[in-house]
Short mmCIF file of the C-alpha atoms (twelve columns), coordinates in Angstrom:
data_MODEL
# 
_entry.id   MODEL 
# 
loop_
_atom_site.group_PDB 
_atom_site.id 
_atom_site.type_symbol 
_atom_site.label_atom_id 
_atom_site.label_alt_id 
_atom_site.label_comp_id 
_atom_site.label_asym_id 
_atom_site.label_seq_id 
_atom_site.Cartn_x 
_atom_site.Cartn_y 
_atom_site.Cartn_z 
_atom_site.pdbx_PDB_model_num 
ATOM 1   C CA . MET A 1   -5.425  -5.382  -17.237 1 
ATOM 2   C CA . GLY A 2   -2.634  -5.523  -19.779 1 
ATOM 3   C CA . LYS A 3   0.879   -6.809  -19.255 1 
ATOM 4   C CA . GLY A 4   2.326   -3.273  -19.203 1 
ATOM 5   C CA . GLN A 5   -0.035  -2.270  -16.402 1 
ATOM 6   C CA . ARG A 6   0.874   -5.367  -14.368 1 
ATOM 7   C CA . VAL A 7   4.591   -4.690  -14.842 1 
ATOM 8   C CA . LYS A 8   4.106   -1.052  -13.798 1 
ATOM 9   C CA . GLY A 9   2.100   -2.112  -10.727 1 
ATOM 10  C CA . HIS A 10  4.571   -4.782  -9.624  1 
ATOM 11  C CA . GLY A 11  7.481   -2.387  -10.107 1 
ATOM 12  C CA . PHE A 12  5.730   0.210   -7.960  1 
ATOM 13  C CA . GLU A 13  5.078   -2.377  -5.243  1 
ATOM 14  C CA . ARG A 14  8.799   -3.269  -5.217  1 
ATOM 15  C CA . TRP A 15  9.734   0.426   -5.111  1 
ATOM 16  C CA . VAL A 16  7.425   1.100   -2.147  1 
ATOM 17  C CA . ALA A 17  8.743   -1.988  -0.310  1 
ATOM 18  C CA . ASN A 18  12.312  -0.742  -0.827  1 
ATOM 19  C CA . GLN A 19  11.379  2.723   0.477   1 
ATOM 20  C CA . LEU A 20  9.816   1.166   3.581   1 
ATOM 21  C CA . LYS A 21  12.939  -0.881  4.383   1 
ATOM 22  C CA . GLN A 22  14.150  2.174   6.308   1 
ATOM 23  C CA . VAL A 23  11.420  1.391   8.858   1 
ATOM 24  C CA . PHE A 24  10.544  -2.236  8.071   1 
ATOM 25  C CA . PRO A 25  13.792  -3.972  6.956   1 
ATOM 26  C CA . ASP A 26  11.962  -7.139  5.867   1 
ATOM 27  C CA . ALA A 27  9.285   -5.381  3.770   1 
ATOM 28  C CA . LYS A 28  8.576   -7.161  0.496   1 
ATOM 29  C CA . ARG A 29  5.836   -7.730  -2.051  1 
ATOM 30  C CA . HIS A 30  2.939   -9.888  -0.880  1 
ATOM 31  C CA . LEU A 31  2.401   -12.478 -3.585  1 
ATOM 32  C CA . GLU A 32  -1.170  -13.685 -4.035  1 
ATOM 33  C CA . PHE A 33  -1.906  -16.414 -6.502  1 
ATOM 34  C CA . GLN A 34  -5.498  -17.285 -5.652  1 
ATOM 35  C CA . GLY A 35  -8.255  -14.702 -5.988  1 
ATOM 36  C CA . THR A 36  -10.293 -16.452 -3.298  1 
ATOM 37  C CA . GLU A 37  -7.428  -16.041 -0.809  1 
ATOM 38  C CA . ALA A 38  -6.843  -12.379 -1.654  1 
ATOM 39  C CA . ARG A 39  -6.459  -10.216 1.437   1 
ATOM 40  C CA . GLY A 40  -6.230  -6.917  -0.417  1 
ATOM 41  C CA . PHE A 41  -2.765  -5.730  0.511   1 
ATOM 42  C CA . ASP A 42  0.404   -5.710  -1.562  1 
ATOM 43  C CA . LEU A 43  3.236   -5.724  0.983   1 
ATOM 44  C CA . ASP A 44  4.335   -8.089  3.751   1 
ATOM 45  C CA . ASN A 45  6.301   -7.379  6.928   1 
ATOM 46  C CA . THR A 46  5.027   -3.811  7.365   1 
ATOM 47  C CA . GLY A 47  4.055   -3.924  11.019  1 
ATOM 48  C CA . GLN A 48  0.484   -2.961  11.810  1 
ATOM 49  C CA . TYR A 49  -0.092  -1.596  8.297   1 
ATOM 50  C CA . HIS A 50  -1.743  -3.409  5.406   1 
ATOM 51  C CA . ILE A 51  -0.546  -1.467  2.384   1 
ATOM 52  C CA . GLN A 52  -2.260  -1.357  -1.002  1 
ATOM 53  C CA . CYS A 53  -0.124  0.148   -3.810  1 
ATOM 54  C CA . LYS A 54  -1.611  1.738   -6.920  1 
ATOM 55  C CA . ALA A 55  0.291   3.355   -9.800  1 
ATOM 56  C CA . TYR A 56  -1.930  4.985   -12.405 1 
ATOM 57  C CA . ARG A 57  -1.681  7.834   -14.876 1 
ATOM 58  C CA . GLY A 58  -3.099  10.059  -12.123 1 
ATOM 59  C CA . TYR A 59  -3.568  9.332   -8.434  1 
ATOM 60  C CA . ALA A 60  -5.819  6.407   -7.592  1 
ATOM 61  C CA . PRO A 61  -9.161  7.307   -6.015  1 
ATOM 62  C CA . ILE A 62  -8.989  6.990   -2.241  1 
ATOM 63  C CA . SER A 63  -11.834 4.490   -2.405  1 
ATOM 64  C CA . LYS A 64  -9.167  1.933   -3.442  1 
ATOM 65  C CA . ILE A 65  -8.270  1.699   0.256   1 
ATOM 66  C CA . GLN A 66  -11.457 -0.349  0.590   1 
ATOM 67  C CA . GLU A 67  -9.716  -3.185  -1.269  1 
ATOM 68  C CA . VAL A 68  -7.778  -3.902  1.938   1 
ATOM 69  C CA . HIS A 69  -9.828  -6.415  3.886   1 
ATOM 70  C CA . PRO A 70  -10.391 -5.183  7.446   1 
ATOM 71  C CA . GLU A 71  -8.472  -7.093  10.080  1 
ATOM 72  C CA . ASP A 72  -8.284  -6.307  13.789  1 
ATOM 73  C CA . GLY A 73  -5.031  -4.673  14.770  1 
ATOM 74  C CA . PHE A 74  -4.118  -3.591  11.236  1 
ATOM 75  C CA . THR A 75  -4.412  -0.165  9.641   1 
ATOM 76  C CA . PRO A 76  -5.218  -0.006  5.924   1 
ATOM 77  C CA . VAL A 77  -2.984  2.314   3.894   1 
ATOM 78  C CA . LEU A 78  -3.199  3.250   0.225   1 
ATOM 79  C CA . VAL A 79  0.061   4.321   -1.417  1 
ATOM 80  C CA . THR A 80  -0.670  5.872   -4.788  1 
ATOM 81  C CA . LYS A 81  1.426   7.470   -7.485  1 
ATOM 82  C CA . GLY A 82  0.490   9.134   -10.717 1 
ATOM 83  C CA . ASP A 83  2.826   9.504   -13.679 1 
ATOM 84  C CA . TYR A 84  5.300   12.303  -12.841 1 
ATOM 85  C CA . LEU A 85  3.553   12.869  -9.479  1 
ATOM 86  C CA . GLU A 86  4.919   12.416  -5.971  1 
ATOM 87  C CA . PRO A 87  3.761   9.214   -4.246  1 
ATOM 88  C CA . MET A 88  1.121   9.802   -1.566  1 
ATOM 89  C CA . ALA A 89  -0.092  7.720   1.367   1 
ATOM 90  C CA . VAL A 90  -3.743  7.680   2.430   1 
ATOM 91  C CA . LEU A 91  -4.865  6.263   5.754   1 
ATOM 92  C CA . PRO A 92  -7.844  6.631   8.089   1 
ATOM 93  C CA . LEU A 93  -7.917  9.907   10.032  1 
ATOM 94  C CA . SER A 94  -7.934  8.078   13.368  1 
ATOM 95  C CA . ALA A 95  -4.671  6.294   12.446  1 
ATOM 96  C CA . PHE A 96  -3.146  9.585   11.299  1 
ATOM 97  C CA . ILE A 97  -4.038  11.207  14.617  1 
ATOM 98  C CA . GLU A 98  -2.402  8.297   16.491  1 
ATOM 99  C CA . LEU A 99  0.754   8.773   14.404  1 
ATOM 100 C CA . LEU A 100 0.794   12.475  15.283  1 
ATOM 101 C CA . LYS A 101 0.359   11.718  18.977  1 
ATOM 102 C CA . GLY A 102 3.384   9.432   18.825  1 
ATOM 103 C CA . ASN A 103 5.548   12.205  17.349  1 
ATOM 104 C CA . ASN A 104 4.827   14.806  20.050  1 
# 
């Protein structure tokens, strides 16, 4: 991965964290320095959600959600954005259904 791609990815992570501050005021980038300690998510302080952010030329494949290591009590979420495309969130159907139940 080139420097430009890393800069784009880190900028997108910061942007998503700032968007989530409406719900999670302490949301911030999760900094990982050791590959062996990688947990697969990019943001901290996001409640029960472990969020992986991907900014590519087009949307990231939803299989990227598998990079989030499963942990009891946490829901994996992929937030992806393509160039000039609206950011999208991908999460397991069961978690989506629970969100819908909470809004009715």
